[in-house]
GUPA-596332 format. One record per atom (N, C-alpha, C, O): residue in three letters; x, z, y. Coordinates in steps of 0.001 Angstrom, whole numbers, plus 524288, in hexadecimal, padded with zeros to 5 digits. Layout:
// GUPA-596332
alaXZY;...
END
This chain:
// GUPA-596332
metCD950DF38D7D596;metCDE0BDF2E17D2A6;metCE10ADEE317D4D7;metCDED6DE9F67D578;lysCE5FEDEEF47D5FC;lysCE948DEAEB7D83F;lysCEB78DE7677D3EA;lysCEDD6DE9537D032;proCEAACDE2357D468;proCECB5DDEB57D060;proCF2ABDDEDB7D02F;proCF53DDDF3C7D43B;serCF4D5DDE907CB7C;serCFA7DDDE997CAE0;serCFCBBDD94E7CC71;serCF9F3DD5637CC9F;leuD01B8DD9437CD8C;leuD0465DD46A7CEF0;leuD042BDD08E7CA5C;leuD035ADCBE27CB2B;thrD04E4DD27D7C596;thrD04A8DCF157C0FC;thrCFF43DCC9B7C081;thrCFECFDC7E77BF9E;argCFB33DCFC47C116;argCF5D7DCDC17C0B3;argCF4E6DC9857C4CC;argCF2C8DC5607C396;thrCF676DCA907C995;thrCF5BCDC6D27CDD9;thrCF8D8DC1D77CCD2;thrCF6E6DBD887CDB7;thrCFDA2DC26A7CAF4;thrD00FADBDE57C9DD;thrCFEA7DBA7C7C592;thrCFE68DB5B77C61D;valCFCF3DBCED7C151;valCFAB9DB9F37BCF4;valCF5BCDB72B7BEA7;valCF504DB2907BD7B;argCF250DB9E77C162;argCED6FDB7817C325;argCEE94DB2E87C6CE;argCEC13DAED27C66B;serCF255DB3917CA55;serCF3C5DAF547CDF0;serCF608DAAAC7CAFF;serCF4CEDA62D7CC2F;metCF954DABC87C72B;metCFBA9DA79E7C406;metCF760DA4797C144;metCF799D9FAC7C11D;pheCF384DA72B7BF1D;pheCEF4DDA4797BC61;pheCEBF9DA1377C01D;pheCEA35D9CF77BEB7;ileCEB20DA3307C4D8;ileCE81EDA03F7C8BC;ileCEAE5D9B257CA11;ileCE864D971E7CADD;leuCF01BD9B597CA4D;leuCF32FD96C97CBC5;leuCF455D93157C739;leuCF67AD8EDA7C808;thrCF2EED94A27C281;thrCF3E6D91797BDDC;thrCEF3BD8DE27BCDC;thrCEAC2D8FA67BCBD;serCF04BD88E97BC27;serCEC16D85357BADE;serCEAF0D856E7B505;serCEE03D878A7B1FB;argCE691D83467B386;argCE54CD82F57ADED;argCE97FD7FD17AB17;argCEB39D814F7A6DC;lysCEB22D7B777AD71;lysCEF29D78327AB0E;lysCF43BD7B417AA47;lysCF6B7D7AC97A630;glnCF5C7D7E597AE1E;glnCFA84D81867ADA0;glnCF9E3D85A47A949;glnCFD82D86887A640;alaCF55CD88197A903;alaCF46CD8C0B7A4F4;alaCF4C0D898D79F88;alaCF6FDD8BD479BEF;ileCF287D84E579EF7;ileCF2C1D8223799F7;ileCF86DD80CF7989D;ileCFA1ED818B7942C;serCFB50D7EE179C6D;serD00C7D7D7E79B94;serD0407D823D79A03;serD0746D81DF7967C;argD0335D86A179C8E;argD061ED8B6779B4B;argD04B4D8D65795E2;argD0816D8F38792FE;thrCFFBDD8D0D79484;thrCFE0DD8EB178F4F;thrD00ACD8B5B78B27;thrD02C1D8D6778755;leuD0091D864278BE4;leuD0304D82B078829;leuD08E5D83AB787C7;leuD0B20D837E78385;serD0B5CD84B078C2A;serD10F6D85CE78C37;serD122FD8AB2788FC;serD15F8D8AC078605;pheD0F06D8EC27898A;pheD0FFBD937978672;pheD0EFED927F780A3;pheD11CCD949877D58;leuD0B17D8F6177F5A;leuD0A2FD8E1E779DB;leuD0F19D8BA67778B;leuD10D7D8D2D77355;leuD114DD87E077A46;leuD15FBD853B77851;leuD1A9CD88F5777F0;leuD1DBCD88917744D;lysD1B12D8C8477B9C;lysD1F5AD905677B76;lysD1EDDD93FE776C7;lysD22BFD953077435;tyrD1A21D95BF775AD;tyrD1950D991E7711B;tyrD1A8AD962376C15;tyrD1CF1D984B76885;ileD18EAD913C76BC8;ileD19FAD8E1F7671D;ileD1FD3D8D7176667;ileD21C7D8DB476204;glnD22A4D8C9176AAC;glnD285DD8C1A76A5D;glnD2AC9D913076868;glnD2E74D91177654C;leuD28BDD95A276A38;leuD2AD3D9A9C76850;leuD2A25D9B2476272;leuD2D7BD9D5E75FCA;alaD25D5D991A7606C;alaD24A1D99AB75ADB;alaD27D4D960175764;alaD2830D96D8752AB;gluD2A25D91F6759B2;gluD2D1DD8E2D75692;gluD31AAD90DC753D3;gluD34C7D939975642;glyD31FAD900474EBA;glyD3644D923B74BAB;glyD3597D97FA74A50;glyD38F9D9A4B747CE;leuD3149D9A4574BF1;leuD3059D9FD174AD7;leuD2E6DDA06D7453C;leuD2AB4D9DD4743A3;serD30E9DA3CA74250;serD2F27DA4C173CF5;serD2A4EDA83773D17;serD2988DAB26740D2;proD2713DA7E773917;proD2279DAB5E738E3;proD2405DB12973933;proD2153DB44573BB1;gluD284ADB28D736B5;gluD2A17DB801736DD;gluD2BBBDB98873C67;gluD2A76DBDC773E44;glyD2E8CDB60B73EFC;glyD303ADB71C74459;glyD2B9EDB79F74801;glyD2B91DBB0274B6B;glyD27B9DB4417474F;glyD2312DB46E74A9F;glyD1FF5DB96D749FA;glyD1D07DBAF274D79;glnD2093DBBFF74581;glnD1DC1DC0DF74482;glnD20F7DC5BA745D9;glnD1EFEDCA1974580;argD25D2DC4FF7475B;argD2931DC97774880;argD281EDCB8474E08;argD28C6DC8B1751DE;serD267DDD05C74E60;serD256DDD2C175378;serD2A8BDD3E975641;serD2E64DD58B753E1;metD2A79DD30775B4C;metD2F02DD41975E9F;metD2D1FDD7137636B;metD290CDD5D7765A8;gluD3017DDAF3764EF;gluD2EB1DDDE1769A9;gluD30E0DDB1376E68;gluD3579DD9AE76E97;valD2D79DDA467723E;valD2F25DD7DD77721;valD2FA1DDC1877B49;valD2CFFDE01B77AF6;proD32EEDDB4277F28;proD3332DDF0C7836C;proD2E1BDDEE77868A;proD2B02DDB48785E1;proD2D31DE2B4789E0;proD2879DE27578D23;proD2848DDD4179014;proD2C1EDDB8A7926A;metD23AFDDAD378FDE;metD22E3DD5C579268;metD1DAADD5CC79533;metD19F2DD8507937A;argD1D6EDD3017997C;argD1886DD26B79C5D;argD1472DCFFF798C6;argD1565DCBF27965D;glyD0FEFDD27A7986E;glyD0BA2DD07079554;glyD0BC7DD1D278F93;glyD0825DD08578CB4;valD0FE5DD46E78DD3;valD105CDD6017885C;valD0FE7DDBF078831;valD139BDDEC07896A;aspD0B4CDDDC8786A7;aspD0A54DE3627866F;aspD0DCBDE5F87825B;aspD0FECDE36377EE6;gluD0E51DEB14782D0;gluD119EDEE0F77F34;gluD101BDED037797E;gluD1388DEC8077628;aspD0B11DECB27785C;aspD095CDEBE0772F6;aspD09E5DE63377131;aspD0842DE4D976CE1;metD0C2CDE2DF7747F;metD0D08DDD627732E;metD12D5DDC14772A9;metD143ADD795771AE;argD1626DDFEA7734E;argD1BC8DDEDE7739D;argD1E7EDDE4A76E58;argD2310DDCCE76E33;argD1BDDDDF6676A0D;argD1E49DDF23764E0;argD1B49DDB587615A;argD194ADDCD575D3D;trpD1B06DD68F76302;trpD1826DD28F7602A;trpD1BDBDCE7275DFD;trpD2035DCDB475FE7;serD1A01DCBD2759F5;serD1CBEDC73C757EF;serD1AF4DC27175B12;serD173ADC2AE75E19;pheD1DB1DBE2875A41;pheD1C2CDB94675CCE;pheD169ADB7CB75B40;pheD137FDB62D75E8C;tyrD1559DB8587563B;tyrD1018DB6F87546F;tyrD0BEEDBAA1756A3;tyrD0780DB8FC75789;metD0D4BDBF867577F;metD099CDC32A759F1;metD0887DC18975F9B;metD041ADC1EB76173;ileD0C8DDBFBC76251;ileD0BE1DBDD9767B2;ileD0837DB91B767B8;ileD04BFDB8B176B05;leuD090ADB59076402;leuD05A1DB0FD763A8;leuD0003DB2957627F;leuCFC5DDB074764CC;gluCFF4CDB64D75EF4;gluCF9FCDB80475DAA;gluCF75BDBA8176267;gluCF2CDDB96F76381;hisCFA39DBDD076533;hisCF81EDC034769FA;hisCF683DBBFA76DD6;hisCF23BDBC2377005;asnCF9FADB83376EA9;asnCF8BDDB40077256;asnCF3E7DB0F97709F;asnCF09ADAFAD773DE;alaCF373DAFD976BA5;alaCEEE8DACE6769C5;alaCE9DADAFF276AAB;alaCE5E2DADAC76C24;ileCE9FCDB507769CE;ileCE557DB84676ABC;ileCE3DEDB81877084;ileCDF58DB732771E3;valCE7C0DB8F5773DF;valCE6C6DB8E877984;valCE52BDB37777B4C;valCE1B3DB2EB77E95;asnCE7A5DAF747792A;asnCE63DDAA0F77A90;asnCE082DA8F777977;asnCDDBCDA6D677CC4;argCDEBBDAA70774C7;argCD93DDA97F77366;argCD596DAC93776FA;argCD15BDAAB87784D;serCD733DB13C77887;serCD402DB45E77C14;serCD3B1DB1D97817B;serCCF77DB167783BA;ileCD82BDB0377838B;ileCD839DADB6788B4;ileCD510DA8A278890;ileCD235DA77478C40;serCD58EDA5AC7845F;serCD27CDA0D4783E1;serCCCAADA200783FD;serCC9AFD9F5C786AF;alaCCB0DDA5F778110;alaCC580DA75D780DC;alaCC395DA93C78632;alaCBF51DA7CE787E4;ileCC6B9DAC6B788D4;ileCC53FDAE4578E0A;ileCC496DA9A8791BC;ileCC0ABDA93F7947D;thrCC878DA631791C5;thrCC85FDA1A879549;thrCC381D9E597945C;thrCC0B3D9D0379808;argCC289D9D0A78F6C;argCBE03D99C578E1A;argCB8E2D9C7B78F94;argCB567D9A00791C7;glnCB866DA17978E68;glnCB391DA44378F84;glnCB2ABDA4DE79561;glnCAE35DA4AE7972A;leuCB6DDDA59679867;leuCB63CDA5E379E19;leuCB46ADA0AB7A04D;leuCB0F0DA0847A39E;valCB6BED9C6679E7C;valCB520D97387A055;valCAF5DD964779F1E;valCAC86D93FC7A240;asnCADB1D980E79A90;asnCA842D973B798EA;asnCA486D9B6079AFF;asnC9FDDD9B3A799D3;glyCA684D9F1679E15;glyCA32FDA3227A05A;glyCA0FDDA6EC79C5F;glyC9CE2DA94479D42;gluCA3A9DA78E79801;gluCA1CDDAAEB793CB;gluCA3C6DB08A7946E;gluCA792DB19079733;thrCA11CDB415791D1;thrCA2F9DB97679166;thrCA74FDB98378D5C;thrCA6D0DB72978931;leuCAB91DBC3378E9A;leuCB006DBC4278B08;leuCAE86DBECF785DF;leuCAC24DC2FC785B9;serCB002DBC267819D;serCAEEBDBE2E77C6A;serCB301DBC1B778A4;serCB613DB8A8779F9;glyCB301DBE40773E9;glyCB6A1DBC7976FE7;glyCBC45DBD417718E;glyCBDB4DC16E77375;alaCBF76DB941770D7;alaCC50BDB99977217;alaCC600DBAB9777DA;alaCCA30DBC9D77944;alaCC22EDB99877B34;alaCC2C3DBA8C780D3;alaCC1FADC04378240;alaCC31EDC1D6786A6;alaCC010DC35877EA2;alaCBEBDDC8C877FD6;alaCC1E2DCCA577C8E;alaCBFF5DD0D877B39;ileCC6B1DCB3A77B44;ileCC9E2DCEB77780F;ileCCC5CDD30277B63;ileCCCB2DD28A78029;aspCCE0FDD722778D7;aspCD0DADDB5C77B74;aspCD687DD9A077C1C;aspCD949DD8F77783A;proCD855DD8E0780F9;proCDD8FDD6B9781DA;proCE204DDA6878056;proCE68FDD8D878088;lysCE0DCDDF1B77EE0;lysCE4F0DE2B377D22;lysCE52EDE31D77735;lysCE967DE3B2774FB;lysCE0A8DE2D2774A3;lysCE092DE39F76EFA;lysCE00DDDE9476BE0;lysCE2A1DDDF2767DD;aspCDCD6DDB1076DA0;aspCDB7EDD67576A82;aspCDF88DD21676AB1;aspCDEC8DCE057683D;valCE3BBDD2D976D84;valCE7B5DCEC976E04;valCECAEDD00476AF9;valCF084DCD2276B43;metCEC95DD44676818;metCF145DD5E076546;metCF1C9DD2C276034;metCEDFDDD22C75D50;proCF67BDD0C375F22;proCF74DDCD9E75A71;proCF7F5DD10275597;proCF8AADD5C1755E6;serCF7B4DCE7375133;serCF89ADD0F974C2E;serCFE79DD14374B28;serD0154DCD9D74C71;gluD0045DD582748E2;gluD05D3DD5E874790;gluD075CDD20E7434C;gluD0BFCDD0FD74287;serD0381DCFF97408A;serD04A2DCC3673C61;serD0423DC68F73E3E;serD03F6DC2F973B0A;alaD03EBDC5BB7435A;alaD036CDC06A7457A;alaD07B1DBCF57432C;alaD0C48DBE6474320;glyD061FDB86774145;glyD09D0DB4DF73EC4;glyD0A17DAF977415B;glyD0824DAED5745B0;gluD0C8ADABF073EA8;gluD0D9EDA6C9740E8;gluD08B1DA3B17422B;gluD08EED9FE77451F;gluD0434DA53E73FF9;gluCFF3EDA2A57414C;gluCFDE0DA35674709;gluCFAB4DA06F74932;glnD004EDA73574978;glnCFF29DA84774EFB;glnD00E8DA3DC75290;glnCFEACDA329756C4;leuD04CEDA0E975101;leuD0685D9C8D75451;leuD0225D9888754DE;leuD0121D96A87592D;lysCFF8FD973275091;lysCFB3BD937B750D9;lysCF6A0D95CD753DF;lysCF440D932175716;leuCF55CD9ABC752DD;leuCF0FBD9D3475599;leuCF208D9D7875B7A;leuCEE84D9CA375EA6;pheCF6DDD9E9F75CDC;pheCF862D9EB97625F;pheCF7EBD993F764C1;pheCF58ED988B768E2;argCFA30D956E7621B;argCFA08D90087640C;argCF45BD8E45764C1;argCF2FFD8BF1768BD;aspCF117D8F64760E5;aspCEB95D8DE876133;aspCE8D7D908F765C6;aspCE59DD8E2476866;serCEA1DD958B766C1;serCE78CD984E76B14;serCE8EAD95DB77052;serCE5AED95BF773E1;valCEDAED93E8770CD;valCEF4BD915E775B4;valCECDFD8BF377629;valCEAB2D8A9D77A3C;thrCED39D88DB7720F;thrCEB13D838A77264;thrCE522D83A9772F3;thrCE2E8D8067775B3;aspCE28BD87627705F;aspCDCDDD87EC77107;aspCDB84D8939776B1;aspCD7B9D872C778D2;hisCDE9BD8C9B7791E;hisCDDACD8E0377E96;hisCDE5CD893A7821B;hisCDB1ED882B7857F;leuCE294D866378140;leuCE398D81D07848C;leuCDF4BD7DBB783F8;leuCDDA9D7B64787D6;gluCDD76D7CDC77F3C;gluCD922D792D77E6C;gluCD42ED7B1478126;gluCD168D78057839C;metCD319D8027780B2;metCCE6BD825278325;metCCEB2D81BC78918;metCCAE8D801C78B90;ileCD32ED830F78B5D;ileCD3D7D82CC79115;ileCD2F3D7D3D792FD;ileCD094D7C6979717;glyCD4D7D797279007;glyCD41CD740079188;glyCCE6DD7255791B9;glyCCD0FD6EA979484;glyCCB1AD750178EC7;glyCC59ED739078E9D;glyCC211D76E4791FD;glyCBD58D75FF7921E;leuCC43CD7AB6794B8;leuCC107D7E2079803;leuCC080D7BF179D84;leuCC3DCD790F79F66;glyCBC51D7D5B79FFD;glyCBB7FD7BEA7A573;glyCBEB1D7F717A909;glyCC317D80F27A7D0;lysCBC66D80AE7AD64;lysCBEF6D83BC7B178;lysCC07FD89317AF7B;lysCBD48D8BF87AD3A;leuCC56CD8AAE7B056;leuCC754D8FD37AEC8;leuCC75AD93AD7B35A;leuCC678D98597B2A1;argCC85AD91B67B7F7;argCC8A0D952D7BC8B;argCC321D968A7BE68;argCBFA0D933F7BE72;glyCC277D9B747BFF2;glyCBD80D9D177C235;glyCB941D9E537BE3F;glyCB4AED9EC07BFAC;thrCBAADD9EE57B959;thrCB6D6DA05A7B55E;thrCB5B8DA6307B5B9;thrCB7DEDA8ED7B90B;lysCB25BDA8077B248;lysCB1C5DADA47B19C;lysCB729DAFDB7B07E;lysCBABFDACF57AF1F;thrCB7C1DB4F47B112;thrCBCD2DB75E7B019;thrCBC6DDBB637ABB7;thrCB836DBD477AA61;alaCC0F0DBC987A98F;alaCC173DC0B77A5AA;alaCC674DC3B07A6F9;alaCCA56DC1577A890;proCC65CDC8D97A64E;proCCAEEDCBE97A7D5;proCCF86DCB677A412;proCCEDFDCB5F79F4E;hisCD41FDCB047A64F;hisCD8F9DCBA17A367;hisCDAA0DD1477A440;hisCDA1FDD34A7A897;metCDC92DD3DC7A03F;metCDD9BDD97A7A097;metCE1D7DDAEE7A490;metCE217DDF6D7A63F;ileCE518DD7477A60D;ileCE93DDD8697A9DF;ileCE85BDD58D7AEFF;ileCE930DD7C57B32F;pheCE6AFDD0AA7AEB7;pheCE69ADCD4D7B34B;pheCE151DCCB27B5EC;pheCE0E1DC9D97B9C6;glyCDD4DDCF4C7B3F4;glyCD832DCF157B679;glyCD4DDDCA907B495;glyCD5F6DC8377B088;aspCD0CBDC95D7B789;aspCCD13DC5587B5FA;aspCCF7BDBFE67B65D;aspCD1D7DBE767BA4D;pheCCECDDBCF67B233;pheCD0ABDB7937B1D9;pheCCC0DDB3FB7B0E8;pheCC893DB53B7ADD4;aspCCC00DAF7F7B38E;aspCC85CDAB567B225;aspCCAD7DA83F7ADA8;aspCCF1ADA9957ABE1;alaCC83ADA42C7ABD6;alaCCA2DDA1277A75D;alaCCF8AD9EBE7A87B;alaCD2CFD9E657A4F8;hisCD074D9D157AD54;hisCD58CD9AD47AEA8;hisCD9EAD9ED37AE00;hisCDDF6D9DA77ABAE;lysCD91BDA3827B006;lysCDD34DA7857AF97;lysCDE07DA9197A9E9;lysCE271DAA337A858;trpCD9D8DA93A7A6C9;trpCDA89DAA607A135;trpCDD9FDA60279E97;trpCE0E5DA71579B3C;asnCDCAADA1237A00C;asnCDFB2D9CD079DE9;asnCE576D9D6379F61;asnCE8E2D9C5379C2B;cysCE68AD9F077A41A;cysCEBF4D9FFD7A5B5;cysCEE4CDA4957A2B3;cysCF2EEDA4907A16A;metCEB14DA87D7A19A;metCECECDAD0A79EAF;metCEEDDDAB7179950;metCF24EDADFA7971D;pheCECAEDA74479732;pheCEE3CDA55579208;pheCF41CDA436791F2;pheCF6E7DA64478E9E;tyrCF600DA0FA79590;tyrCFB9ED9FB579594;tyrCFEDDDA4637974D;tyrD0335DA52779563;pheCFCCEDA78179AE2;pheCFFB5DABFF79CCD;pheD00C4DAFD779858;pheD051DDB1D2797D1;hisCFCD2DB0E07952C;hisCFD6CDB46D790BF;hisD015DDB23A78CCC;hisD0499DB52178ABB;leuD0118DAD1D78BC0;leuD04EEDAAB578844;leuD0A72DAB7A78A56;leuD0E15DAC5C78751;glyD0B11DAB2378F7B;glyD102FDABD6791DD;glyD124DDB15C79145;glyD16F6DB21E7905D;leuD0EDCDB534791C9;leuD1097DBAA079124;leuD12C8DBB7E78BAB;leuD16F7DBDC478B02;hisD0FF0DB9AE787D2;hisD119DDBA957826C;hisD15BDDB6AE7809A;hisD184CDB79177CA1;tyrD166ADB25D78376;tyrD1AA2DAECB7821C;tyrD1FE9DB17F782C2;tyrD2365DB0DC77F82;lysD207ADB473786DF;lysD256DDB742787BC;lysD2679DBB017833D;lysD2AEADBB927817C;glnD225EDBD8A78167;glnD22D4DC11477CF3;glnD244EDBE0077806;glnD27D7DBF8A77527;alaD2199DB9B177713;alaD22A1DB68077273;alaD2836DB45C77289;alaD2AE1DB44D76E89;gluD29E9DB2A577708;gluD2F32DB0957779C;gluD3342DB4CB77663;gluD372BDB3C4773C8;tyrD3249DB97C77849;tyrD35D9DBDD97773D;tyrD360FDBEF07715A;tyrD3A48DBF9876F27;valD3186DBF1F76ED5;valD3146DC02A76934;valD3458DBC0076634;valD3772DBD4E762C5;ileD3383DB70F76775;ileD363FDB2CB764C0;ileD3C23DB337765AA;ileD3F31DB28376204;asnD3DBEDB45576A6E;asnD4355DB4E276B8B;asnD45B8DB9747688A;asnD4A1EDB913766A2;glnD42D9DBDBF7681F;glnD44CADC24476528;glnD452FDC0EC75F59;glnD48D6DC29975CB5;leuD4170DBDE975D5F;leuD41A2DBC3E757E6;leuD467DDB8E7756F0;leuD4923DB989752FA;lysD47A1DB55E75A90;lysD4C36DB20575A0C;lysD5134DB54775A20;lysD54CBDB44B75715;leuD5171DB91F75D93;leuD5605DBC9075DD6;leuD56A2DBFA9758D3;leuD5AFADC04E756DD;thrD5253DC192756C4;thrD526BDC494751E6;thrD544ADC12774D69;thrD576BDC2DC74A2F;aspD5260DBC4974D33;aspD53F5DB8B374912;aspD59C2DB75874977;aspD5C60DB6C17457A;leuD5BC4DB6DA74E34;leuD614BDB59974EEC;leuD64D2DBA0D74D2D;leuD691ADB92A74B2D;serD6300DBED574DF2;serD6644DC36074CAA;serD663DDC4A7746D0;serD6940DC7F57450C;glnD62E1DC213743D5;glnD62A1DC34973E32;glnD65DEDBF9373AF7;glnD660FDC0137362F;
END
């Protein structure tokens, strides 16, 4: 099977990314999400908005609210954190590290404003964990469903990359909410 250009590009990008850069990008996305949430009413945060087709946003993910996006990210964040930690420790993947990436990451339609704290905690917990781990490169690997086998370093990079994919979606949802509010 011939690797796709996207797969090769992402893997190369992760190889060239340092741990410090990955941490910085993760923190930057956390702050961007928090800025998006500023001034958002609980009702607005729960209002689903359809986004156009976007890279990394599957068809069944295109009609989410801002809080649903945060819940999805928190679920994936906890999974990536568990995978990263277990790979560094040479463990067999279990618990949050062994979820079904198609079914177990879907948010609840009733996701509410509590998701902002859960999302924030999932990011800060990851950053604290990464700071306390030893070597990330060259660990055991675990497969990513699109990009192939990743060591702990590449999974750590996947953390910020995934936040970036859904940030575009979240930004679109917030902008549509603002437009809707202006027209009423």
